[in-house]
VEXFIVO-272113 format. One line per field, with one value per residue: residue in three letters; residue number from 0; z, x, y of N, C-alpha, C in turn. Coordinates in pm, whole numbers, plus 50000, padded with zeros to 5 digits. Layout:
N
rest: ALA ... .
nr: NUM ... .
n_zz: Z ... .
n_xx: X ... .
n_yy: Y ... .
ca_zz: Z ... .
ca_xx: X ... .
ca_yy: Y ... .
c_zz: Z ... .
c_xx: X ... .
c_yy: Y ... .
***
This chain:
292
rest: MET ASP MET ASN HIS LYS ARG LEU MET HIS THR ARG SER ILE ASN ARG ALA ARG HIS THR GLY ALA VAL ILE LYS PRO LEU GLY LEU SER LEU PHE LEU LEU ALA VAL SER PHE PHE ASN THR ALA TRP GLY ALA THR ALA PHE VAL TRP SER GLN TYR GLU ARG PRO ASP ILE ASN VAL TYR PHE SER PRO ASP GLY LYS SER THR VAL GLN LEU THR SER GLY GLY THR ASN VAL LEU ALA MET LEU ASP ARG GLN GLY ASN GLU THR TRP ILE CYS TRP ILE ASP LYS LYS THR PRO HIS GLY ASP ARG LEU TYR TYR ALA ARG LEU THR SER GLU GLY GLU ILE LEU GLN ILE GLY ARG VAL PRO GLU THR SER GLY GLY LEU TYR ALA PRO SER ILE ALA ILE GLU PRO THR GLY ASN ARG VAL TRP ILE VAL TRP ALA GLU ASN HIS GLY ARG THR GLU ASP LEU LEU ILE SER TYR LEU ASN ILE GLY ASP SER PRO SER SER GLU TRP ALA PRO PRO ILE GLN MET THR ALA ASP ASP LYS PHE SER ALA ASN MET PRO HIS ILE ASP GLN ALA GLU SER GLY GLU ALA ARG ILE SER TRP SER HIS THR GLY PRO ASP ARG LEU GLN ARG ALA SER ALA VAL VAL SER THR ASP PHE PHE GLU THR ASN ARG ALA ILE LYS LEU PRO ARG THR GLU TYR GLU ASN ALA ASN GLY GLY PHE PRO ARG ILE LYS TYR ILE THR ASP SER THR SER GLN SER GLU ASP ASP LEU THR TRP LYS SER LEU THR ARG ASN GLU THR ALA MET MET GLY ALA ILE ILE SER ASP SER GLY VAL ILE THR ARG VAL PHE ASP LYS ARG LYS ARG .
nr: 0 1 2 3 4 5 6 7 8 9 10 11 12 13 14 15 16 17 18 19 20 21 22 23 24 25 26 27 28 29 30 31 32 33 34 35 36 37 38 39 40 41 42 43 44 45 46 47 48 49 50 51 52 53 54 55 56 57 58 59 60 61 62 63 64 65 66 67 68 69 70 71 72 73 74 75 76 77 78 79 80 81 82 83 84 85 86 87 88 89 90 91 92 93 94 95 96 97 98 99 100 101 102 103 104 105 106 107 108 109 110 111 112 113 114 115 116 117 118 119 120 121 122 123 124 125 126 127 128 129 130 131 132 133 134 135 136 137 138 139 140 141 142 143 144 145 146 147 148 149 150 151 152 153 154 155 156 157 158 159 160 161 162 163 164 165 166 167 168 169 170 171 172 173 174 175 176 177 178 179 180 181 182 183 184 185 186 187 188 189 190 191 192 193 194 195 196 197 198 199 200 201 202 203 204 205 206 207 208 209 210 211 212 213 214 215 216 217 218 219 220 221 222 223 224 225 226 227 228 229 230 231 232 233 234 235 236 237 238 239 240 241 242 243 244 245 246 247 248 249 250 251 252 253 254 255 256 257 258 259 260 261 262 263 264 265 266 267 268 269 270 271 272 273 274 275 276 277 278 279 280 281 282 283 284 285 286 287 288 289 290 291 .
n_zz: 48905 49176 49215 49423 49704 50046 50282 50513 50796 51075 51368 51528 51758 51764 51836 51979 51951 52131 52219 52073 51958 51745 51505 51319 51016 50901 50523 50323 50424 50450 50195 50069 50215 50161 49907 49835 49673 49684 49709 49600 49696 49540 49175 48824 48547 48492 48688 48671 48848 48866 48893 48720 48527 48504 48439 48623 48813 48949 48941 49045 48870 48789 48634 48592 48406 48182 48033 48053 48225 48546 48695 48992 49144 49192 49117 49280 49393 49418 49419 49389 49415 49559 49505 49624 49588 49620 49599 49505 49548 49531 49687 49691 49765 49841 49810 49868 49821 49852 50011 50230 50493 50458 50397 50269 50340 50151 50036 49881 49788 49556 49363 49156 48893 48867 48988 49215 49563 49795 49932 50091 50405 50567 50948 51125 51006 51018 50917 50597 50399 50221 49958 50031 50148 50088 50171 50164 50369 50325 50425 50385 50574 50734 50626 50535 50586 50564 50598 50520 50707 50740 51007 51084 51030 50941 50793 50934 50985 50990 51094 51014 51064 50912 51009 50778 50776 50974 51164 51127 51074 51074 51115 51116 51351 51550 51459 51501 51548 51362 51393 51502 51676 51524 51404 51190 50841 50735 50494 50126 50170 50192 50233 50258 50330 50453 50668 50894 51109 51133 51002 50795 50657 50467 50398 50333 50474 50586 50639 50748 50588 50555 50385 50354 50407 50569 50804 50974 51136 51236 51452 51515 51808 51867 51864 52066 52281 52354 52298 52403 52436 52305 52005 51726 51627 51470 51146 50944 50645 50432 50127 49866 49622 49546 49571 49544 49343 49182 48942 48651 48398 48119 47779 47618 47729 47771 47530 47652 47754 47972 47985 47757 47819 48013 47899 47711 47876 47991 47837 47650 47771 48046 48376 48676 48973 49007 49063 48943 48946 48867 48702 48868 49082 49198 49289 49176 49229 49001 48895 48674 48444 48203 48007 48048 .
n_xx: 51389 51233 50927 50771 50845 50936 50699 50738 50604 50439 50308 50151 50047 49724 49698 49478 49278 49139 49023 49072 49202 49083 49130 49008 49115 49271 49094 49301 49554 49569 49467 49730 49895 49812 49849 50130 50330 50430 50715 51054 51385 51482 51562 51486 51409 51067 50828 50602 50302 50105 49783 49740 49503 49458 49295 49224 49330 49500 49763 50044 50266 50558 50730 51013 51049 50914 50899 51086 50885 50868 50714 50584 50419 50232 49932 49689 49465 49580 49604 49523 49750 50087 50320 50682 51028 51352 51672 51842 51641 51289 51007 50742 50365 50111 49794 49655 49351 49302 49364 49406 49351 49194 49234 49504 49791 50108 50468 50757 51070 51284 51564 51653 51665 51503 51551 51418 51490 51354 51106 50787 50506 50305 50333 50083 49698 49369 49034 48857 49067 49233 49375 49663 49963 50271 50608 50931 51194 51402 51635 51662 51654 51460 51091 50814 50448 50093 49751 49398 49148 48837 48632 48419 48150 48230 48569 48897 49203 49545 49908 50222 50611 50933 51291 51541 51756 52087 52013 51911 51571 51441 51161 50886 50697 50495 50139 49933 49624 49538 49285 48968 48740 48446 48140 48226 48429 48748 48963 49141 49460 49740 50117 50204 50463 50756 50995 51282 51184 50900 50554 50336 50021 49739 49408 49065 48762 48503 48106 47810 47649 47864 48189 48526 48851 49106 49438 49736 49978 50225 50465 50753 50711 50469 50478 50669 50607 50376 50122 49806 49568 49541 49535 49710 49712 49443 49353 49109 48940 48729 48620 48536 48650 48737 49016 49335 49602 49530 49436 49252 49232 49042 48862 48829 49013 49324 49581 49825 50157 50216 49947 49949 50177 50115 49855 50061 50226 50005 49944 49732 49512 49229 49372 49361 49382 49687 49944 50209 50525 50666 50975 51072 50957 50705 50435 50123 49824 49630 49358 49189 48980 48871 48692 48570 .
n_yy: 48143 47985 47995 47909 47994 48000 48096 48375 48333 48452 48564 48813 49004 49215 49555 49661 49964 50234 50446 50871 51124 51386 51657 51948 52053 52332 52390 52509 52463 52203 52090 52152 51996 51730 51747 51695 51444 51115 51149 51026 51048 50856 50804 50681 50506 50494 50247 49921 49781 49521 49372 49022 48861 48531 48282 47980 48176 48449 48696 48851 49102 49268 49525 49636 49867 49920 49715 49519 49221 49068 48784 48794 48603 48275 48116 48137 48411 48702 49003 49412 49519 49729 49971 50074 50282 50291 50447 50128 49920 49847 49772 49576 49477 49302 49152 48802 48654 48381 48221 47891 48011 48241 48585 48670 48939 48995 49093 49212 49201 49348 49393 49688 49665 49445 49187 48932 48951 48887 48707 48756 48687 48962 49016 48835 48861 48962 48924 49036 49184 49451 49715 49753 50004 50058 50152 50321 50489 50753 50736 50383 50248 50141 49996 50053 49988 49954 49910 49801 49625 49455 49457 49344 49564 49756 49924 49924 50085 49901 49920 49847 49823 49717 49693 49739 49815 49965 49809 49541 49358 49011 49004 49131 49453 49419 49460 49710 49918 50211 50331 50424 50255 50231 50402 50435 50412 50331 50370 50278 50370 50562 50596 50900 50996 50868 50841 50891 50741 50774 50768 50941 50923 50917 50860 50743 50875 50738 50742 50703 50975 51117 51205 51164 51296 51198 51220 51100 51093 50857 50685 50492 50537 50429 50157 50071 50154 50044 50168 50155 50246 50477 50647 50819 51147 51251 51399 51593 51670 51825 51606 51687 51730 51486 51201 51221 51109 50890 50715 50622 50340 50316 50169 50394 50559 50826 50885 50878 50809 50618 50560 50377 50206 50078 49927 49772 49605 49436 49276 49412 49323 49267 49384 49420 49638 49804 49952 50274 50413 50693 50856 51001 50952 50969 50861 50654 50476 50276 50204 49917 49967 49853 49668 49321 .
ca_zz: 49032 49206 49258 49589 49803 50198 50278 50622 50901 51163 51452 51561 51813 51723 51935 51974 52017 52188 52210 51954 51963 51592 51498 51167 50980 50762 50406 50250 50462 50413 50041 50051 50258 50065 49754 49883 49652 49695 49595 49654 49636 49421 49013 48766 48478 48534 48640 48717 48920 48847 48887 48600 48472 48454 48525 48754 48895 48932 48951 49002 48772 48748 48508 48623 48307 48096 47904 48081 48324 48642 48788 49178 49222 49082 49203 49444 49381 49415 49383 49546 49482 49554 49527 49636 49549 49718 49568 49445 49583 49517 49753 49679 49873 49797 49897 49840 49860 49755 50101 50348 50614 50431 50292 50362 50314 50106 49993 49743 49765 49454 49293 49049 48793 48878 49080 49310 49644 49915 49912 50248 50443 50674 51022 51121 50992 51063 50860 50470 50385 50117 49949 50130 50055 50085 50151 50248 50409 50259 50461 50355 50738 50759 50550 50654 50525 50613 50482 50563 50750 50754 51134 51083 50929 50895 50774 50983 50917 51079 51003 51081 50971 50923 51003 50709 50779 51041 51301 51045 51167 51019 51161 51143 51487 51555 51404 51554 51451 51362 51334 51569 51675 51533 51299 51049 50790 50678 50348 50044 50305 50119 50262 50185 50371 50543 50713 51036 51219 51094 50850 50747 50640 50450 50362 50273 50641 50523 50748 50730 50552 50591 50298 50389 50365 50713 50788 51074 51125 51338 51452 51625 51982 51913 51873 52144 52434 52330 52319 52368 52434 52232 51844 51627 51602 51343 51064 50874 50540 50312 50041 49793 49559 49519 49597 49492 49301 49137 48773 48609 48282 48022 47688 47543 47815 47687 47497 47711 47745 48098 47954 47604 47805 48046 47806 47653 47976 48024 47686 47616 47862 48123 48474 48832 49047 49075 49069 48876 49011 48798 48744 48986 49266 49220 49246 49160 49233 48907 48880 48517 48428 48073 48023 48017 .
ca_xx: 51396 51131 50789 50711 50937 50899 50678 50764 50491 50445 50173 50138 49875 49730 49696 49333 49260 48933 49040 49100 49212 49085 49081 48951 49240 49218 49131 49392 49688 49499 49482 49894 49961 49738 49930 50223 50289 50550 50833 51126 51493 51532 51536 51503 51262 50898 50795 50494 50337 49987 49770 49657 49380 49516 49170 49180 49441 49532 49842 50125 50362 50651 50815 51106 51126 50795 50948 51099 50828 50913 50606 50580 50285 50208 49850 49651 49350 49655 49549 49528 49893 50102 50502 50770 51152 51452 51851 51856 51513 51201 50954 50604 50261 49974 49669 49588 49238 49253 49403 49332 49352 49146 49337 49689 49920 50266 50564 50846 51200 51377 51622 51591 51634 51370 51560 51402 51578 51313 50930 50675 50413 50371 50222 49962 49604 49240 48935 48911 49216 49196 49456 49788 50019 50426 50707 51061 51253 51479 51811 51677 51691 51302 50999 50674 50320 49935 49632 49254 49085 48716 48634 48267 48079 48363 48716 49028 49393 49657 50036 50322 50698 51018 51399 51613 51957 52166 52001 51768 51521 51321 51025 50774 50679 50343 50089 49882 49522 49538 49207 48889 48655 48376 48042 48319 48550 48879 49037 49230 49531 49863 50156 50290 50580 50805 51147 51317 51096 50751 50537 50217 49927 49610 49296 48888 48708 48348 48003 47660 47624 47978 48269 48582 49000 49176 49581 49784 50167 50266 50601 50792 50711 50371 50468 50768 50543 50251 50036 49709 49426 49549 49540 49726 49655 49363 49311 48998 48922 48615 48670 48440 48721 48781 49085 49506 49691 49432 49484 49161 49271 48953 48886 48851 49143 49337 49674 49947 50248 50200 49822 49994 50238 50014 49803 50090 50254 49922 49873 49610 49410 49198 49435 49285 49445 49807 50002 50260 50611 50720 51076 51082 50905 50601 50295 49965 49739 49585 49243 49181 48835 48865 48539 48617 .
ca_yy: 48140 47873 48126 47868 48013 47934 48235 48417 48251 48528 48560 48899 49070 49343 49618 49742 50133 50240 50633 50870 51279 51454 51778 51962 52121 52423 52319 52515 52380 52016 52074 52185 51880 51641 51768 51601 51305 51013 51170 50979 51076 50785 50814 50530 50430 50468 50123 49910 49686 49482 49185 49000 48749 48429 48173 48088 48229 48616 48683 48995 49103 49370 49603 49765 49974 49935 49701 49383 49167 48963 48741 48733 48497 48171 48048 48217 48537 48835 49130 49526 49526 49871 49988 50183 50254 50391 50371 50039 49828 49785 49714 49538 49404 49286 49056 48665 48661 48203 48088 47810 48070 48379 48678 48713 49050 48970 49165 49146 49281 49347 49506 49822 49564 49324 49058 48872 48930 48826 48769 48688 48742 49041 48953 48775 48960 48893 49000 49102 49244 49561 49788 49784 50054 50032 50284 50279 50554 50735 50643 50277 50152 50096 50017 50064 49918 50002 49837 49809 49512 49450 49436 49367 49623 49880 49892 49975 50071 49919 49950 49789 49840 49622 49766 49674 49887 49948 49727 49469 49250 48950 49005 49307 49473 49354 49577 49829 49956 50364 50409 50392 50149 50327 50365 50506 50310 50379 50277 50376 50454 50580 50620 51006 51017 50800 50929 50942 50679 50795 50759 51007 50830 50925 50792 50820 50828 50733 50685 50806 51111 51168 51133 51318 51290 51210 51223 51113 51027 50730 50694 50380 50544 50379 50053 50054 50164 50004 50284 50035 50327 50605 50676 50925 51259 51259 51568 51560 51768 51784 51537 51677 51729 51357 51181 51238 50993 50752 50659 50463 50289 50278 50146 50498 50657 50882 50776 50913 50721 50500 50433 50305 50142 49972 49817 49664 49528 49321 49262 49468 49231 49364 49365 49507 49751 49815 50102 50343 50496 50768 50828 51105 50896 50982 50696 50686 50405 50249 50105 49903 49982 49832 49582 49216 .
c_zz: 49083 49283 49414 49707 49947 50252 50448 50704 51027 51232 51521 51676 51755 51835 51897 52019 52045 52189 52076 52006 51806 51658 51344 51111 50841 50621 50345 50250 50403 50279 50000 50105 50202 49874 49728 49777 49725 49613 49710 49634 49533 49211 48914 48642 48551 48559 48733 48762 48894 48865 48741 48560 48429 48488 48504 48877 48860 48996 48956 48923 48803 48703 48598 48594 48240 47995 47970 48213 48400 48708 48927 49232 49129 49144 49282 49337 49418 49346 49441 49510 49420 49564 49591 49588 49589 49657 49488 49460 49534 49598 49682 49736 49774 49862 49830 49879 49826 49896 50157 50469 50602 50362 50399 50300 50260 50063 49939 49770 49688 49404 49209 48923 48765 48970 49203 49461 49774 49888 50023 50286 50573 50811 51024 51106 51011 50948 50699 50487 50219 50100 50052 50054 50144 50104 50246 50315 50381 50296 50405 50465 50732 50643 50611 50542 50655 50485 50569 50574 50796 50899 51182 50983 50906 50871 50884 50935 51013 50986 51072 50977 51021 50902 50900 50713 50836 51156 51220 51128 51068 51021 51154 51240 51425 51529 51481 51462 51520 51386 51464 51574 51650 51420 51123 50980 50747 50571 50227 50134 50182 50207 50231 50178 50459 50548 50869 51164 51221 51050 50859 50652 50605 50383 50356 50443 50569 50651 50714 50683 50545 50437 50359 50349 50536 50698 50943 51057 51258 51288 51554 51759 51979 51976 51997 52285 52440 52387 52292 52362 52399 52089 51787 51690 51470 51272 50976 50753 50471 50165 49869 49634 49478 49582 49526 49418 49278 49015 48726 48437 48218 47908 47628 47606 47718 47640 47533 47733 47807 48049 47796 47659 47891 48004 47754 47714 47986 47942 47628 47676 47938 48267 48596 48863 49066 49052 49009 48985 48923 48830 48841 49118 49269 49223 49289 49127 49108 48935 48732 48502 48279 48029 47999 47984 .
c_xx: 51232 51022 50741 50820 50842 50823 50676 50615 50496 50344 50222 50005 49888 49660 49560 49308 49129 48960 49090 49149 49175 49069 49044 49042 49190 49226 49249 49533 49639 49568 49656 49976 49933 49772 50046 50214 50418 50668 50978 51296 51608 51524 51561 51329 51140 50875 50668 50442 50138 49929 49667 49571 49414 49431 49233 49232 49441 49660 49932 50260 50365 50715 50886 51096 51040 50828 50969 50957 50883 50763 50640 50550 50246 50111 49792 49524 49485 49604 49576 49713 49969 50266 50561 50914 51219 51572 51758 51767 51413 51137 50773 50479 50189 49848 49673 49479 49187 49342 49307 49262 49296 49258 49433 49820 50063 50329 50695 50971 51289 51459 51554 51576 51526 51402 51512 51479 51526 51155 50899 50629 50412 50259 50100 49785 49464 49159 48959 49035 49203 49297 49543 49865 50206 50500 50840 51106 51379 51621 51825 51693 51538 51210 50895 50501 50182 49881 49493 49239 48916 48672 48462 48155 48082 48469 48780 49124 49473 49774 50137 50466 50832 51167 51496 51729 52052 52132 51869 51748 51440 51240 50935 50704 50531 50265 49972 49738 49519 49430 49114 48786 48464 48248 48134 48437 48610 48950 49105 49367 49661 49920 50252 50398 50675 50955 51139 51244 50938 50717 50383 50140 49818 49523 49190 48876 48564 48254 47927 47686 47771 48106 48423 48762 49070 49334 49648 49934 50178 50365 50618 50748 50595 50359 50552 50719 50428 50129 49854 49556 49446 49576 49635 49670 49582 49332 49227 49002 48796 48667 48540 48534 48810 48945 49241 49532 49639 49422 49383 49212 49128 48934 48919 48933 49224 49509 49794 50031 50258 50045 49917 50079 50174 49937 49881 50194 50137 49859 49770 49441 49324 49343 49307 49394 49564 49852 50133 50365 50652 50846 51173 50995 50773 50502 50216 49922 49642 49446 49213 48973 48768 48758 48593 48556 .
c_yy: 48090 48006 48025 47910 48041 48101 48234 48407 48321 48538 48694 48923 49188 49436 49710 49861 50156 50394 50737 51037 51328 51600 51816 52082 52210 52377 52383 52476 52256 51979 52074 52047 51766 51642 51662 51415 51240 51057 51128 51043 51004 50827 50729 50582 50472 50302 50132 49801 49629 49360 49152 48869 48633 48325 48066 48156 48409 48613 48778 49015 49261 49388 49677 49883 49976 49890 49549 49330 49096 48934 48725 48665 48368 48073 48162 48346 48652 48921 49306 49546 49669 49832 50103 50159 50344 50354 50226 49887 49893 49755 49708 49480 49421 49187 48922 48665 48496 48176 47991 47891 48211 48428 48702 48829 48983 49069 49084 49257 49246 49459 49606 49786 49478 49167 49020 48848 48864 48843 48661 48766 48821 48970 48915 48903 48864 48999 49014 49227 49393 49678 49866 49903 50057 50141 50280 50422 50603 50714 50488 50178 50101 50144 49988 50021 49909 49964 49817 49700 49575 49403 49412 49436 49752 49826 49983 49998 50008 49944 49893 49819 49682 49734 49704 49766 49861 49833 49626 49346 49159 48963 49158 49330 49438 49468 49602 49906 50144 50410 50354 50291 50221 50294 50379 50371 50397 50298 50386 50416 50445 50629 50742 51052 50952 50848 50930 50849 50677 50793 50839 50936 50865 50857 50856 50801 50844 50657 50706 50938 51163 51118 51271 51229 51255 51177 51164 51048 50963 50729 50557 50352 50454 50236 50038 50088 50119 50063 50202 50134 50445 50571 50775 51015 51246 51390 51512 51701 51715 51712 51541 51686 51600 51305 51164 51101 50859 50823 50576 50460 50271 50245 50275 50629 50745 50793 50789 50749 50587 50449 50345 50194 50040 49901 49720 49586 49465 49321 49268 49419 49315 49318 49446 49577 49688 49938 50171 50403 50567 50757 50916 51066 50910 50832 50689 50485 50387 50166 50052 49877 49914 49694 49416 49106 .
***
């Protein structure tokens, strides 16, 4: 397949929000909610996505079964890959940091066997991009994507969705900003759950003397009613216990099956951040910390 696909170009406005409501959530309930991983209805082999150094480029690869590999990019600096799977489809997103127009956010739609159905670009973005996350609603009608953008001194989260089911669309919804313009940064977003026209997002909330886990629910109503001055209700909790769903690959890492498969797929060379989805649908973001 020709890897130089025509990349979908869409100009999108960004709804800049100015006000938010926030509550502090009881720690016990928060831990329970944040312990909820990316459980989907689909079952299949453990799948992997990662960025591979191929100097001077960095390319994204996908393995639907831990054995075969599919190359998704050819040229550029393609990093921070993430994935989700429902039924017979897998969706992957990543960022190309080496384009004439700055960072660009891309996605791919594949069959469960790894056949590429579509590769395109998410709506117009600005600033430095980081750590996207993607999720498909169990009905298969909608796919959500969230990412961090640098807007000067801090990072904010933006979110969009694409209808792919009964009323499919070729265009992503104009992205909305879901975190406030303030002195705090939002990063490392995860879509914990996506269903029935809404997505629950969790992320790290950092700033002066502050490290918290934050979460909020965004629905399609926020896009349709153009709520430009209202952010989704955000809940916070202490992050002393760290952040879930993150795995580190090191030179001395444990010899688990996933670790060994990761090293084999990357030809035992250092890759960059990627992700693993288990046979039961649990998604873990992976940082490859091996020496280069």
